[in-house]
C-alpha positions in Angstrom: -24.3 -93.9 -32.1 -21.9 -94.5 -34.9 -19.9 -91.6 -36.5 -22.1 -89.4 -38.7 -20.7 -87.0 -41.3 -22.9 -84.1 -42.4 -22.3 -81.1 -44.7 -23.9 -77.8 -44.1 -23.8 -74.3 -45.7 -22.8 -71.8 -43.1 -20.5 -68.8 -42.5 -17.5 -69.3 -40.2 -18.9 -67.1 -37.4 -22.2 -69.0 -37.2 -20.4 -72.4 -37.2 -18.1 -71.2 -34.4 -21.1 -70.2 -32.3 -22.8 -73.5 -32.8 -19.6 -75.4 -32.0 -19.3 -73.5 -28.7 -23.0 -74.4 -27.9 -22.4 -78.0 -28.9 -19.3 -78.3 -26.6 -21.4 -77.2 -23.6 -23.9 -80.1 -24.3 -21.3 -82.8 -25.1 -21.2 -85.8 -22.8 -18.3 -88.0 -21.9 -17.1 -90.1 -24.8 -18.5 -87.8 -27.4 -16.3 -86.8 -30.3 -16.9 -83.9 -32.7 -14.8 -82.6 -35.6 -15.9 -79.4 -37.4 -14.1 -78.3 -40.6 -15.0 -74.9 -42.1 -14.1 -74.7 -45.8 -13.5 -71.5 -47.7 -16.4 -72.2 -50.1 -19.0 -71.7 -47.4 -19.4 -75.3 -46.4 -19.1 -76.7 -42.8 -18.4 -80.4 -42.4 -19.4 -82.0 -39.1 -18.3 -85.4 -37.9 -19.8 -86.6 -34.6 -21.1 -89.6 -32.7 -23.5 -87.6 -30.6 -27.2 -87.2 -31.5 -27.4 -84.0 -29.4 -24.6 -82.3 -31.3 -26.1 -83.3 -34.6 -29.5 -81.9 -33.6 -28.0 -78.5 -32.7 -26.4 -78.2 -36.1 -29.4 -79.5 -38.0 -31.9 -77.3 -36.3 -29.9 -74.1 -36.6 -28.1 -74.4 -39.9 -29.5 -75.1 -43.4 -28.7 -78.7 -44.1 -27.2 -79.0 -47.6 -27.2 -82.8 -47.9 -30.8 -83.4 -46.8 -32.0 -80.7 -49.2 -30.2 -82.3 -52.1 -31.7 -85.7 -51.3 -35.2 -84.2 -51.1 -34.9 -82.6 -54.5 -33.7 -85.8 -56.2 -36.4 -88.1 -54.7 
């Protein structure tokens, strides 16, 4: 899978919990970068569909919601 960049709204504590959960499910060769911004956004860059699924199912996805409202 190619690198995917997603933006979520989340508090820092919840993002840290999900990062720990994602680390347990990561496979060899998987990369993940999580940036927690002060405005309440969490930016995730990963090449693993399993890591992306963890974040999408457990955090409100800001980018997908915006896209749905504009369609």
